[in-house]
C-alpha positions as CSV (number, residue, x, y, z in Angstrom):
1,X,8.8,12.1,7.7
2,X,7.5,11.9,4.1
3,X,3.9,11.2,3.3
4,X,4.8,8.3,1.1
5,X,6.2,6.5,4.2
6,X,3.1,7.3,6.2
7,X,0.7,6.0,3.6
8,X,3.0,3.0,2.9
9,X,3.2,2.1,6.6
10,X,-0.6,2.4,7.0
11,X,-1.2,0.1,4.1
12,X,1.1,-2.5,5.3
13,X,0.0,-2.1,9.0
14,X,-3.6,-2.9,8.1
15,X,-2.5,-6.4,6.8
16,X,-0.6,-7.2,10.0
17,X,-3.0,-5.7,12.5
18,X,-6.5,-6.5,11.3
19,X,-7.6,-10.1,10.8
20,X,-10.6,-9.2,8.7
21,X,-8.9,-9.1,5.3
22,X,-12.2,-8.8,3.4
23,X,-12.5,-5.3,4.9
24,X,-8.8,-4.5,5.0
25,X,-8.1,-4.7,1.2
26,X,-10.7,-2.0,0.6
27,X,-8.8,0.3,2.9
28,X,-5.2,-0.7,2.1
29,X,-5.6,-0.4,-1.7
30,X,-6.3,3.4,-1.7
31,X,-3.7,4.0,0.9
32,X,-1.1,2.1,-1.0
33,X,-1.9,3.8,-4.3
34,X,-1.8,7.2,-2.7
35,X,1.6,6.3,-1.2
36,X,2.9,5.2,-4.6
37,X,1.8,8.5,-6.2
38,X,3.3,10.5,-3.3
39,X,6.5,8.4,-3.4
40,X,7.0,9.2,-7.1
41,X,6.3,12.9,-6.5
42,X,8.7,13.1,-3.5
43,X,11.4,11.1,-5.3
44,X,11.4,13.5,-8.2
45,X,11.4,16.5,-6.0
46,X,14.3,15.0,-4.0
47,X,16.4,14.3,-7.1
48,X,15.9,17.9,-8.3
49,X,16.7,19.6,-5.0
50,X,19.3,17.2,-3.7
51,X,17.2,16.5,-0.6
52,X,17.0,13.3,1.5
53,X,16.7,10.4,-1.0
54,X,16.2,7.6,1.5
55,X,12.6,8.3,2.5
56,X,10.9,8.3,-0.9
57,X,12.2,4.9,-2.0
58,X,11.3,3.4,1.3
59,X,7.8,4.9,1.1
60,X,7.5,3.5,-2.5
61,X,8.6,0.1,-1.3
62,X,6.1,0.0,1.6
63,X,3.3,1.3,-0.6
64,X,4.1,-1.2,-3.3
65,X,3.9,-4.1,-0.8
66,X,0.6,-2.9,0.6
67,X,-0.8,-2.3,-2.8
68,X,0.3,-5.6,-4.2
69,X,-1.1,-7.5,-1.1
70,X,-4.5,-5.8,-1.6
71,X,-4.5,-6.5,-5.4
72,X,-3.5,-10.1,-4.9
73,X,-6.2,-10.7,-2.2
74,X,-8.8,-8.9,-4.4
75,X,-8.0,-11.2,-7.4
76,X,-8.1,-14.2,-5.1
77,X,-11.5,-13.3,-3.7
78,X,-13.0,-12.5,-7.1
79,X,-11.7,-15.7,-8.6
80,X,-12.9,-17.9,-5.7
81,X,-16.3,-16.4,-4.7
82,X,-17.4,-19.7,-3.2
83,X,-15.0,-19.2,-0.3
84,X,-16.9,-16.2,1.0
85,X,-20.1,-18.2,1.5
86,X,-19.5,-21.3,3.6
87,X,-22.3,-23.7,4.4
């Protein structure tokens, strides 16, 4: 299995498994970004060596979903800081 798929699965799994999204985005963002970088590297290597081309795009897709979820939640929290402190 490619590392891009592993990092992508981990970044998406955090969103579905852990209800504490305030902590999850800080873990999912680096995992997703790492998966994106690994996915691009593995995709370029697969096209040069005519290896399996199905795993790098799936890793890229999973990493993209996990990264975008983390970025979206980060933007939401930073634009609505009053939601973190409830009276």
